[in-house]
C-alpha positions in Angstrom: 0.0 0.0 0.0 1.6 3.3 -1.0 0.8 6.0 1.5 1.3 8.8 -1.1 -1.7 7.7 -3.1 -4.8 9.6 -2.4 -7.6 7.9 -0.6 -11.0 7.8 -2.3 -12.5 8.5 1.1 -12.7 11.5 3.4 -12.6 12.3 7.1 -15.7 14.0 8.6 -14.2 14.9 11.9 -12.8 11.6 13.3 -15.0 9.4 11.1 -13.7 8.2 7.9 -16.3 7.9 5.1 -15.8 5.7 2.0 -18.4 5.8 -0.8 -18.8 2.4 -2.7 -21.1 1.7 -5.6 -22.9 -1.6 -5.5 -22.3 -3.7 -8.7 -24.1 -6.8 -10.0 -21.1 -8.9 -8.8 -21.7 -7.8 -5.2 -25.3 -9.2 -5.2 -27.0 -12.5 -5.0 -29.8 -13.7 -7.4 -32.2 -11.3 -6.0 -30.0 -8.2 -6.7 -29.4 -7.8 -2.9 -25.8 -7.6 -1.6 -24.6 -11.0 -0.6 -24.1 -10.9 3.2 -20.3 -11.7 3.2 -19.6 -8.7 0.9 -20.4 -6.2 3.7 -17.2 -7.5 5.4 -15.3 -6.9 2.2 -16.6 -3.3 2.1 -15.6 -2.8 5.7 -12.2 -4.2 5.0 -11.7 -1.8 2.1 -12.8 1.0 4.3 -10.4 0.2 7.0 -7.6 0.1 4.5 -8.6 3.5 3.3 -8.9 4.8 6.8 -5.2 3.8 7.4 -4.2 5.4 4.1 -6.0 8.6 4.8 -4.5 8.7 8.3 -1.0 8.6 6.8 -0.2 4.9 7.4 1.6 3.8 4.2 1.7 0.0 4.8 -0.6 -2.5 6.5 2.0 -5.3 6.3 5.6 -4.9 7.1 7.0 -7.9 5.2 10.5 -6.5 4.6 11.5 -6.3 8.3 13.5 -8.9 10.2 10.4 -10.2 11.9 7.6 -9.5 9.3 4.2 -8.4 10.7 0.7 -7.7 9.3 -2.6 -6.5 10.7 -5.1 -9.3 11.3 -8.6 -9.5 12.7 -9.1 -10.9 16.2 -12.8 -10.4 16.4 -15.7 -9.3 14.2 -19.4 -8.7 15.1 -21.9 -7.8 12.4 -25.5 -6.9 12.4 -27.8 -6.5 9.3 -30.7 -4.1 9.3 -31.5 -3.4 5.6 -30.1 -4.6 2.4 -28.2 -2.7 -0.3 -29.1 -3.4 -3.8 -27.4 -3.2 -7.2 -26.6 0.4 -8.3 -26.9 1.8 -4.7 -24.2 4.1 -3.6 -23.4 3.2 0.0 -21.1 4.9 2.5 -18.9 2.9 5.0 -18.2 4.9 8.1 -15.2 3.9 10.2 -14.7 5.2 13.6 -11.6 4.0 15.6 -12.8 3.5 19.2 -10.0 1.9 21.2 -6.3 1.7 20.8 -4.3 -0.4 23.2 -0.6 -1.6 23.0 -1.5 -4.5 20.7 -5.1 -3.8 19.4 -7.2 -1.4 17.5 -11.0 -1.6 17.7 -13.3 0.1 15.2 -17.0 0.6 14.8 -18.1 0.5 11.1 -21.5 1.4 9.8 -22.8 1.3 6.3 -25.4 3.7 5.1 -27.4 4.2 2.0 -29.2 7.4 1.4 -29.0 8.1 5.1 -30.5 4.7 6.2 -28.4 2.4 8.4 -27.8 -0.9 6.5 -25.2 -2.6 8.6 -23.2 -2.2 11.8 -19.9 -4.0 12.5 -17.5 -4.0 15.4 -13.9 -5.1 14.5 -10.9 -5.7 16.6 -7.6 -5.9 14.8 -4.1 -6.6 16.1 -0.5 -6.9 14.6 0.9 -10.5 14.3 4.1 -12.0 13.1 3.7 -14.3 10.1 4.2 -17.1 12.6 1.1 -16.0 14.5 2.6 -14.2 17.5 1.1 -10.8 18.6 3.3 -7.7 18.4 2.9 -4.3 19.8 1.7 -1.6 17.5 4.7 0.4 16.5 4.8 4.0 18.0 4.8 5.7 14.6 1.6 4.0 13.7 0.1 4.7 17.1 1.0 8.4 16.6 -0.8 8.6 13.3 -4.0 6.8 14.7 -4.2 8.8 18.0 -5.8 12.0 16.4 -8.7 9.9 15.1 -9.6 8.0 18.2 -12.7 8.4 20.2 -11.4 6.6 23.2 -7.7 5.6 24.2 -6.5 2.9 26.5 -2.8 2.7 27.5 
């Protein structure tokens, strides 16, 4: 991920907003978004949140002990479906940053109506599966966008 590339999303205060158009490939036979695709939209929005916050890489594979972000926990609740051709917005709000975890609340809207709400907990892991502290430079870039901070 190149941090110099412009994010298609924007920050509204501390909330990152990513617009996404729904294509036929995102839907099931009834032209409603397939349930697992909401997780893909949320993943895309988290990546753009990081990019817009100035974090250039989500994986640090060129270091002596390579690390990458991984999900520890996901909760998702569905309220209304998105349909083909809808323009949705994924809102990402970072809620907690500890030494090893970042938690975020993600909501998906269409024309102001809440479609989906997700809670995500991510952490940094080595490629061998061992947790690692979030590097200070990354923490420093995330701190201005947090709603709550835990040491």
